[in-house]
C-alpha atoms as one frame of an Amber mdcrd trajectory, in Angstrom:
protein
  20.976  -6.109   1.432  20.631  -4.242  -1.866  23.073  -4.968  -4.688  26.037
  -2.628  -5.043  25.650  -0.332  -8.081  27.990  -1.601 -10.788  28.072   1.411
 -13.129  27.914   5.187 -13.102  24.331   5.028 -14.360  23.280   2.593 -11.640
  24.875   4.774  -8.964  23.074   7.861 -10.284  19.778   5.967 -10.433  20.249
   4.756  -6.838  20.882   8.315  -5.623  17.861   9.677  -7.506  15.559   6.972
  -6.165  16.695   7.381  -2.564  16.458  11.176  -2.602  13.029  11.089  -4.226
  11.721   8.602  -1.672  12.718  10.922   1.169  11.589  14.175  -0.473   8.739
  15.761   1.537   7.762  17.892  -1.466   7.744  15.280  -4.224   4.031  15.992
  -4.807   4.856  19.608  -5.757   7.623  18.309  -8.011   5.190  15.940  -9.756
   2.530  18.655 -10.053   5.063  20.994 -11.667   6.130  18.416 -14.239   2.498
  17.620 -15.048   1.654  21.326 -15.365   4.509  21.954 -17.796   3.553  19.021
 -19.987  -0.084  20.120 -20.037   0.519  23.803 -20.755   3.773  23.712 -22.699
   5.214  26.408 -20.425   8.599  26.789 -18.756   7.619  25.805 -15.215  10.433
  23.397 -14.367  10.885  21.678 -11.013  14.628  21.778 -10.379  16.290  18.465
  -9.613  18.317  20.227  -6.909  15.718  20.532  -4.182  17.638  18.427  -1.700
  20.852  20.322  -2.475  19.073  23.596  -1.706  17.738  22.226   1.571  21.250
  21.149   2.593  22.748  24.514   1.581  20.075  26.423   3.497  20.698  24.340
   6.603  24.503  24.523   6.311  24.634  28.330   6.058  21.903  28.785   8.680
  19.885  30.732   6.118  17.584  33.158   7.866  16.860  34.905   4.554  16.872
  33.134   1.176  16.036  34.523  -2.260  14.933  32.497  -5.270  14.577  33.722
  -8.861  12.106  31.516 -10.734   9.377  30.145  -8.461   7.528  27.957 -10.979
   5.019  26.089  -8.772   6.979  26.454  -5.534   8.976  23.221  -5.293  12.402
  24.729  -4.596  10.971  27.503  -2.429   9.494  24.759  -0.246  12.869  22.996
  -0.131  14.619  26.210   0.917  12.074  26.794   3.671  12.360  23.188   4.848
  16.155  23.371   4.943  16.180  26.383   7.253  13.199  25.929   9.608  13.684
  29.312  11.282  14.263  31.220   8.068  12.189  33.026   5.471  12.211  32.750
   1.687  11.486  35.424  -0.920  10.784  33.934  -4.341  10.322  35.874  -7.586
   8.084  34.624 -10.406   7.423  36.384 -13.730   4.166  34.523 -14.527   1.244
  35.567 -12.281  -0.627  32.304 -12.921   2.378  30.301 -11.751   2.669  32.513
  -8.674  -0.982  31.814  -7.816  -0.562  28.062  -8.189   2.680  28.172  -6.185
   0.804  29.879  -3.338  -1.713  27.012  -3.311   0.996  24.357  -3.409   3.010
  25.966  -0.604  -0.118  26.260   1.546  -0.845  22.560   1.094   2.778  21.766
   1.926   2.570  23.693   5.196   5.355  26.213   4.483   3.392  29.145   3.031
   3.774  31.249   6.187   7.544  31.449   5.647   7.543  32.053   1.874   6.808
  35.416   0.251   5.992  35.212  -3.473   6.903  38.281  -5.505   5.599  38.769
  -9.048   7.956  40.459 -11.496  11.101  40.057 -13.539  14.725  40.042 -12.484
  16.646  42.262 -12.035  14.197  45.224 -11.942  11.910  43.541  -9.389  14.873
  43.138  -7.026  15.626  46.838  -6.663  13.568  47.360  -3.506  14.772  44.277
  -1.632  16.900  44.764   1.465  20.455  43.365   1.341  21.630  40.697   3.757
  20.454  37.461   2.144  22.303  34.318   3.187  21.445  32.312   0.069  20.326
  33.122  -3.479  19.138  30.513  -5.988  18.821  31.563  -9.633  16.626  29.307
 -11.780  14.965  31.611 -14.305  16.285  32.167 -17.840  19.921  32.795 -18.797
  21.597  34.839 -16.022  23.193  38.134 -17.012  26.208  39.895 -15.492  23.846
  42.673 -14.345  21.840  40.121 -12.359  24.999  38.696 -10.800  25.964  42.204
  -9.732  22.571  42.627  -8.088  22.809  39.256  -6.348  26.233  40.191  -5.000
  24.767  43.419  -3.603  21.924  41.484  -1.957  24.067  38.719  -0.458  25.955
  39.165   2.793  29.716  38.535   2.638  30.109  34.759   2.736  26.599  34.276
   1.374  25.999  31.524  -1.189  24.733  31.782  -4.785  23.594  28.746  -6.791
  23.193  29.622 -10.468  21.341  27.497 -13.038  21.003  27.851 -16.819  24.597
  28.802 -17.535  24.957  26.245 -20.353  21.622  26.312 -22.205  23.471  26.349
 -25.527  23.896  22.579 -25.222  20.128  22.313 -25.782  19.723  25.026 -28.417
  22.799  26.851 -29.786  20.521  29.504 -31.318  18.910  30.466 -28.016  18.904
  34.248 -27.379  21.091  35.438 -24.524  23.829  32.811 -24.726  26.545  35.448
 -25.079  25.425  37.093 -21.837  25.391  33.700 -20.164  28.986  33.156 -21.283
  29.899  36.500 -19.703  28.181  35.410 -16.498  30.184  32.166 -16.366  33.394
  34.169 -16.539  32.169  36.681 -13.957  31.483  33.867 -11.493  35.127  32.840
 -11.864  36.227  36.380 -10.947  38.073  35.629  -7.708  37.748  39.203  -6.498
  33.956  38.893  -6.260  33.242  35.163  -6.013  34.723  31.819  -5.046  33.096
  29.333  -7.412  32.901  25.642  -8.148  30.414  23.706 -10.274  27.862  21.116
  -9.162  26.993  19.340 -12.381  26.201  22.323 -14.675  25.253  24.737 -11.890
  27.699  27.242 -10.432  28.010  27.214  -6.637  29.573  30.484  -5.512  30.454
  32.212  -2.272  30.280  36.008  -2.218  33.678  37.417  -1.255
């Protein structure tokens, strides 16, 4: 029997190790980290892949939307979480989109993931509403993007928003004021019901 974690750090390490061991897409995660270190780009593999899979399964997501594909790790997790669903994922860098397509094919989920190349929110204008789940993991989210996500989500649909507190890493980063507006908008109880999971906002569209 394994020893009981005796500190917050040990408990967090235990969780991370167990989730990683059971992650069917850990090779995409590792490839993304290696790619970023090699190229110095902003292709990050989110640490919330298992959370996304659970959310997709819990809401019965038939249609999911992701902003910020990178190399496809979280798109794969979304597809895995909702086996009968489809995922649209938007990536601004064409080279990342190409590599994501290769990774998703190797992972066996490419048939249920559509990769779109473009930038949010303009690239979202032609998408049909009715998404069950939206995951934002690009740059700093703006209130205009939140408005678009609300229009695309069905009532009761779920939004998970990253990058709302990037000022803790660089207080001079452009766009922080818009991110602060977005944090407040997500607490607008007319439009959203919101809690936070670590530094990410988890919201239900009202």
